[in-house]
N, C-alpha and C positions, 0 to 999 in steps of 0.2 A: 504494500500500500504506500503510495507516494504522499508527500506532504502537500497540504493546501497552502495558499499564501498565508493564511492565518497561522497555520502550523509552522511555517518557516519563521514568521515574526515571533511566535511564541518560543520556538527553539532558540533563536538568537537572544531574546530577553533572558531566558532561563540560563543560557551559557554565561551571559554577562553577570547574572546574579551569582552563579557558582564562582566565577572568577573574583567577584567582589568579596564573597564569603571566604574564599581561600586567602585573599589578600588581608582581610581583617584578622583572620586567625593567625596568619604568618606574622603580621606586624604587631598585633595587640594581644594575641592569644585568646581573644574572645570577639564576639560580634556585639556591638552596642550602638545605640543611636546617638551617642555622645561624640562620634567622630564621623568624618565625611564618608569613609569607606563603609562603615556600618550603616549609615543612612542610605547609601547607594544600594547596599545589599537588601535592606528592608524594602525600599521602594521597588527595586527590580523583582523581588520575591512576590510582592503584592501584584505587580503587573504580570508576572508569570502565572499566578493563580487566575487573575481576571481574564487573560487571553486564553487560558486553558479551558475555561467553562464552556465557551461555544463550540469546542471541538468534540464532535461525536462520531468520529470515523469508525469506532468499534461498537457502535450501537448508541443507546440513550445514556442518560445519567448513570455513571458507574463508578468503580473504585478510583479512577484518576480524579473525578470530580469531588468525591468524598475527601480524598487527600488534599485537594485544593481548599476545601472548606476547613478541614482540620488545620492546615497550615495557617490560614488567616486567623483562626481562633487562637492558635499558639502564639502567633505574632502579636495579637492583641493582648494576650496574657503577659507576654514578655514586656511589652511597652508599659502596661499598667504596673507591673512589678518594678520595672526600671524607674518609673516616675515616682516611686516610693509611696504610692497610694494603697498598695496592698502588701500583705505578707510581712510587714514589720522588718525585723532584723534579717529575715531570710530573703528579702526582696532581691538583693544582688544575685544570690544563688539561683533563684527562680528565673530571673531575667536571663542570665548567662546560659543556663542549661536549656531554657526554652528557645532562645535564638539558635543555639547549637542543634537542637532537635529539628528546627526548620531546615537547617543545612542538611541534616540526614534525610529529611523528607525529599529534598531535591534529588538525592541519590537514587531513590526508588524508581521514578519514571526515567531518570537519566540512564541507569543501567538497563532497565526494561526496554526502553525504546531503542537503545543502541544494540543490545544483544538480539532483539527480535527483528532488526532491520539490516544488520551488518554481519559479515560481508554480504553485499547485494547478491541475491540468488542462492545463498547458502548461509543464512543467519546462524549465529552461535546458539540461540535459544529458540525453541518451538513456540513459546508463549509465556504468559505471566507465571504459570505454574511449573515451568521447566525447573527440574532439580538443581541444575548448575546455576541458573539465575537466582534461585532462592538461596543458594549457598553464598553467592556474591553479596546479596542484600543482607544476609545474616552477618557476614564478615564486616560489612559497612556499619551495621548496627552495633557490633562489638567495638568497632573503632570509635563510634559515637560515645558509647559507654565509657571507654577508657579516656577519651578526650574530655568528657564531662567531668569525670572523677579528677582528672588533672586540673581542670579549671576550678573546681570546687576547692581543691587543696591549695591552689594559688590564691584564691580569694580568702581562705582562712588565714593565710600568712599576712594579709592586708587587713586583719580584724579591726583595727581602729576606724576604718572607713566603711564598715559594713552597713551603717544606716544610710539610706538614700540611694541614689542611682549610682551606677558604676562611674568611677572617676574617668575623665577624658584621658586618652592616651595619645 
């Protein structure tokens, strides 16, 4: 199945979001709205979700759309936590882990679409339920868990600044 024009735009935006996420994680060890690269990641992730909703090449409203709704909900949770309006002293932890979770969410359709389309004519995976693809996504989830644990540990070392939003980097 080829990409529609909207599919191409959606893919470009999602790749830019992933690039911004990688940059934020490499530079700051976290994604936060307190710096430009984090802001770009958040905006591009929202646009990824919004451009993904009208894409129905595999039928009607389905798992990719649910993931988009979940991603927007987790972004909202992260922003609320980051603003210090919820979660008290745990706000920084919730914000950092939630933003990182949205980065993992990018990996699910990224790996799925890549593995089910490439190489052209002989894709690596037969579909969403392909065991090899599920293994790759499970490894990405383990990487998220390890990364989130490292982020929480780093935040604990910054204990005096735990109240309020993450400090700008």
